[in-house]
C-alpha positions as CSV (number, residue, x, y, z in Angstrom):
1,M,6.4,18.9,-2.4
2,A,7.9,16.1,-0.6
3,K,9.3,16.3,3.1
4,R,13.1,16.2,3.1
5,S,14.8,14.5,5.7
6,E,18.7,14.7,5.2
7,A,19.2,12.3,8.4
8,F,16.8,10.0,6.9
9,G,18.5,9.6,3.9
10,S,21.8,9.1,5.3
11,A,20.3,7.0,7.7
12,L,19.2,4.6,5.0
13,R,22.5,4.9,3.2
14,R,24.7,3.4,5.9
15,L,21.8,0.6,7.1
16,R,21.8,-0.6,3.3
17,E,26.0,-0.7,3.8
18,A,26.4,-2.3,6.3
19,L,24.1,-4.8,5.4
20,E,26.2,-5.0,2.5
21,L,23.8,-4.6,0.1
22,S,23.0,-3.2,-3.1
23,Q,20.5,-1.0,-4.1
24,D,18.4,-3.2,-6.5
25,V,18.6,-5.3,-3.6
26,F,17.5,-3.6,-0.7
27,G,14.4,-1.7,-2.6
28,A,13.0,-5.2,-3.3
29,R,13.4,-5.8,-0.1
30,L,11.1,-2.3,0.5
31,G,8.9,-2.9,-2.3
32,V,10.4,-0.4,-3.9
33,S,12.3,0.4,-7.0
34,R,16.0,1.5,-7.1
35,R,15.0,5.3,-8.2
36,T,12.6,5.2,-5.1
37,L,15.6,4.5,-2.9
38,T,18.0,6.5,-5.0
39,R,15.4,9.5,-4.0
40,W,15.2,8.9,0.0
41,E,19.1,7.9,0.2
42,V,20.5,11.0,-2.0
43,Y,17.6,13.8,-1.5
44,G,16.2,13.1,1.7
45,E,12.8,12.4,0.3
46,L,10.6,11.0,2.6
47,P,7.7,7.9,2.0
48,P,4.5,8.6,2.6
49,I,3.5,7.4,6.2
50,G,2.6,3.6,5.8
51,Q,6.3,3.0,4.0
52,R,8.2,4.7,6.9
53,K,6.5,2.5,9.3
54,H,7.4,-1.0,7.0
55,I,10.9,0.8,7.0
56,A,10.6,0.8,10.4
57,T,10.2,-3.4,11.2
58,S,11.7,-4.5,7.4
59,F,15.8,-5.0,9.4
60,P,15.4,-6.8,12.4
61,D,18.8,-8.1,11.2
62,A,20.7,-4.7,10.8
63,P,23.0,-3.8,13.9
64,V,20.4,-2.1,16.9
65,E,22.3,1.2,16.4
66,L,22.2,1.6,13.0
67,R,18.3,1.0,13.2
68,A,17.7,3.0,16.1
69,A,19.5,6.0,13.9
70,L,17.4,5.2,11.1
71,V,13.6,5.0,13.1
72,Q,14.6,8.3,14.8
73,S,15.4,10.2,11.6
74,L,11.2,8.9,10.2
75,P,8.7,11.0,11.4
76,L,6.2,8.1,12.6
77,G,3.5,9.7,14.6
78,D,2.7,9.4,18.4
79,G,2.3,5.8,19.7
80,F,4.3,4.3,17.3
81,V,6.6,1.7,18.9
82,V,9.5,-0.3,17.5
83,S,11.5,-3.1,19.6
84,F,14.5,-3.2,18.7
85,D,15.0,-6.9,20.3
86,A,17.0,-9.7,18.5
87,P,14.3,-11.7,16.3
88,A,12.8,-14.9,17.7
89,S,13.7,-16.7,14.1
90,G,14.4,-15.9,10.3
91,P,17.6,-15.4,8.2
92,T,20.3,-14.4,11.2
93,T,23.2,-13.6,9.3
94,P,24.0,-11.5,6.5
95,Q,24.5,-14.2,4.3
96,Q,20.9,-15.9,4.9
97,V,19.5,-12.4,4.7
98,A,21.3,-12.1,0.8
99,E,20.2,-15.4,0.3
100,V,16.6,-15.4,0.5
101,D,16.5,-11.7,-0.9
102,G,17.9,-13.4,-4.3
103,A,15.6,-16.1,-4.0
104,F,12.7,-13.8,-3.7
105,L,14.1,-11.7,-6.4
106,E,13.9,-14.4,-8.8
107,L,10.9,-15.1,-7.9
108,C,9.6,-12.1,-8.8
109,E,11.6,-12.6,-12.3
110,G,10.0,-15.6,-12.9
111,A,6.3,-14.7,-12.0
112,D,7.2,-11.2,-13.7
113,V,5.6,-9.3,-10.9
114,A,6.9,-6.1,-9.2
115,P,8.8,-6.7,-5.8
116,G,6.2,-4.6,-3.9
117,R,3.5,-6.4,-5.3
118,L,4.4,-9.8,-4.5
119,R,5.4,-9.2,-1.0
120,V,1.9,-7.9,-0.3
121,G,0.1,-10.7,-1.1
122,L,3.5,-12.8,-0.2
123,V,3.0,-11.9,3.4
124,G,-0.5,-12.3,4.1
125,F,-0.8,-15.8,2.9
126,L,2.6,-16.1,5.1
127,R,0.9,-15.2,8.1
128,R,-2.4,-17.0,7.1
129,V,-0.1,-20.4,6.7
130,E,1.2,-19.4,10.8
131,A,-2.2,-18.5,11.7
132,S,-3.1,-22.1,10.9
133,G,-0.9,-23.4,12.4
134,L,0.7,-25.0,9.2
135,T,4.8,-25.9,9.7
136,L,6.8,-24.5,6.7
137,P,7.5,-28.4,5.6
138,A,3.9,-28.9,5.4
139,T,2.3,-26.0,3.8
140,R,5.4,-27.2,1.2
141,A,3.8,-30.3,0.9
142,Q,0.6,-28.8,-0.1
143,L,2.2,-26.6,-2.6
144,E,4.1,-28.9,-4.4
145,P,3.3,-30.1,-7.5
146,K,1.8,-34.0,-7.6
147,P,3.6,-36.5,-9.7
148,K,1.0,-37.1,-12.8
149,P,0.0,-41.2,-13.1
150,K,1.8,-43.1,-15.4
151,P,-1.0,-43.6,-18.5
152,K,-1.2,-47.3,-18.3
153,P,0.8,-48.3,-22.3
154,K,-2.7,-49.4,-24.9
155,R,-2.8,-52.9,-25.9
């Protein structure tokens, strides 16, 4: 039987509602289905510890008090620390976050890949890009399809 925490389910739902996200979008952001998110919100079912840590760090755009309530509701183990500082970069308004989430869901649908699976690969890729010192425009330039040269007319 899965461990349960009513405080977790309630805190997760309040956070989602404060961000004005549907269960589909919120679940995609966490890499889980709407069904899984419902089990967490309604029944307070606790995810595995790895997912708990991911959840605890996934919403830097959320109000601090809601993030703190969510983190406090999660049994995370000794030594796990979450910073409640404002994000240094990235989307800062709910509209910007919604645009990023929407673009990510479109990418998942276009590639016919589950959001959780694509997120893992994409985050790994972005970390490598960041570690290499490339900027987003430079990375985009490398990834853009190169125009094919026009064939010379036959004589």
